[in-house]
N, C-alpha and C positions, 0 to 999 in steps of 0.2 A: 926750252931744250927738249922736253918730252915730245912735243909735236914733231920736231925734226927727227927724233928717233923713230917715231911711229911712221912717218913718211918713208924713211929709209927701209924699214921692215916691210911696209906696204909695197914698195917698188920691188924689193927682193922676192916677196911672195908672188907678185904679179909676174915677174920674170920666170920664177920656178913654174908657175901655172902655165905660162906660154910654152915652155919646153915640154911639159907633160902633154899639153893639148896638141902640140905638133906631132909628138910620137903617137898619140892616140889617133889622130887624123891620118897619119901615114899608114897605120895599121888598117885603116878603112879605105885605102886606095887613093887618098889625096896626096898631091905633090906640093910641098910647101915651097913657095917662091920667095917669100920674104916675111920679115917680122918688123913691127914697129914703124909702119909707114905713117909719117906725120904730114897731115894735110893742113891747109889753112883753117879749116873748120872742124877738125876732128882727127882721130887716130884710128888706124886699122891695126889690130893686134897681129893678125896673120893674114897673108894673101896666099891663096892656094889655087891649084887647078885640080879638077877631077874630070877626066876625059876632056871634053871640049868646053867645060864650064869654068868660069872664073868664080872663085868663092872667097868672099870677105868673111873673116872669122873674128868674132868678139869673144874674148876669154874672160870669164869672171871667176876669180879664185878667192875663197874665204877660208878662215880657220874654223869658223863655226857658223851655224845658221841661226844663231841667237837673234840677229837683227833681220832675219829673212834669208831665204835661199838665194844663192848667187844669181840665179836666173831672174829673180825679182828686181835686180838692179838694172835690168835692160828694159827700160820703159820707152814711151814715145819720144822723149827728148834724146835719149841715146840712139834710138832708131834713126831719127833725123840726122844726127851727127854722123852716123855710119853711112847713111845714104849720100850725104854731102862729100864725105871723104872718098867714098867709092866713085862718085862722079869725077872727082879730081884725079883719082888714080886712073880711071878709064881714059880721061883726056891725055894724061902724061904717057900712059902705056899704049895709047892708040888702040884700045880694046874695042871691038865692034860687036862682040857677042853679048849674051845676057850675063848678068851678075846675080849670083845666088848668095844667100847669107846663111851663116851657121853661128850658133852660140854654143860655146863649151862652158859648162858649169862645173866647177871643181870645189870639193871640200878637201883640204889637205891638213895633215897634222904638222906640228912644229918640226918633226924630224924629216918632213918631205914626203911621207907616205900619203897616198891618196885614199881617202875614206869613201868618196863617191865621185863619179864622173858621169856626166850626161852630155850627149851631143844632140843638139836640137837643130835639125836641118830645116831651112826655110821657116824660121820662127815668126816672120812678119806677114 
């Protein structure tokens, strides 16, 4: 039963983080096109446009950095999954231009307040 509760809290934290990230990106001139794009080989947390660029966004949200900073969770395996999901999105959306990547790293308190927020553009 504990694992189910943790998974629910984790999804809730992730959803809260995606909302915070969307607002943060809007403030930086991004237009959020969608959230939670499920591809066959991965998921895209946020799909954005910034000018003529399509931007794939990975959001990592944690309550603490005791197990490492949120950004550390985006390694080579996650990068490959994002690239595969982006390729699928490209095909479905018939996008012909370049695709850029952004990672948003968030530390949030239990009450939803943000302790730290980092936006890393072109992290790969």
